[in-house]
C-alpha positions in Angstrom: -6.4 3.1 -1.5 -7.3 6.3 -3.3 -5.8 6.6 -6.8 -5.5 10.3 -6.3 -3.2 9.7 -3.3 -0.8 8.0 -5.6 -1.0 10.5 -8.4 -0.6 13.5 -6.1 2.1 12.2 -3.8 5.6 13.5 -4.8 7.4 10.8 -2.7 5.7 8.0 -4.7 6.3 9.9 -8.0 10.0 10.3 -7.2 10.8 6.9 -5.7 8.7 4.4 -7.6 9.1 3.6 -11.3 6.3 4.7 -13.7 5.4 1.1 -14.5 4.9 0.3 -10.8 3.0 3.5 -10.3 0.6 2.5 -13.1 0.1 -0.9 -11.4 -0.5 0.8 -8.1 -3.1 3.1 -9.6 -4.9 0.1 -11.1 -4.9 -1.7 -7.8 -6.0 1.4 -6.0 -9.0 1.8 -8.3 -10.0 -1.8 -7.7 -9.6 -1.6 -3.9 -10.6 2.0 -2.9 -13.4 0.7 -0.7 -10.9 -0.9 1.7 -9.0 2.3 2.5 -10.6 3.1 5.8 -10.4 -0.4 7.3 -6.9 -1.6 8.3 -7.8 -5.3 8.2 -9.4 -5.0 4.8 -6.5 -2.9 3.6 -4.0 -5.5 4.8 -5.9 -8.3 3.1 -6.2 -6.2 -0.1 -2.5 -5.5 0.0 -1.7 -9.2 0.4 -3.9 -10.0 -2.6 -2.4 -7.2 -4.6 1.1 -8.4 -3.7 0.3 -11.9 -5.0 -1.2 -10.5 -8.1 1.9 -8.3 -8.7 4.2 -11.2 -8.2 2.2 -13.2 -10.7 3.0 -10.4 -13.2 6.7 -10.6 -12.4 6.9 -7.3 -10.5 8.4 -7.0 -7.1 8.3 -4.0 -4.8 11.2 -3.4 -2.5 10.7 -3.2 1.3 11.3 0.6 1.1 8.7 0.9 -1.7 6.2 -1.1 0.4 6.8 1.1 3.4 6.3 4.2 1.4 3.1 2.9 -0.1 1.8 2.1 3.4 2.7 5.6 4.7 0.7 7.2 1.8 -2.3 4.9 2.5 -2.2 5.9 6.2 -2.4 9.6 5.4 -6.2 9.3 4.6 -6.9 7.5 7.9 -7.8 8.9 11.3 -4.9 8.7 13.9 -6.4 5.7 15.7 -6.6 3.7 12.5 -3.0 4.8 11.6 -1.8 3.3 14.9 -3.7 0.1 14.2 -1.9 -0.1 10.8 1.4 0.5 12.4 0.7 -2.3 14.9 -0.3 -4.7 12.1 2.8 -3.8 10.0 5.0 -4.4 13.0 3.4 -7.8 13.7 3.9 -8.8 10.0 7.6 -7.8 10.1 8.1 -9.8 13.3 6.5 -12.8 11.7 8.9 -12.7 8.7 11.9 -12.9 11.0 
């Protein structure tokens, strides 16, 4: 996750609170090495989600989907498809 992707994305700026954006930027700075690997990105997001919950912050489903879409923008098309497949699998497991 590239912090610049967060700072420069108008959808994130418009749809996520400033406090959550600040937290996302911190997480992005700590996890930028995982941006090109979908499995590592998924694990990083899981860990980040747990960390965020421990801080009492909760992202809505729409916010999470938007964040994933921003992350995918920096990936090649094949990797984007893999992320989509992983996300679909995760949604199916929650049902």
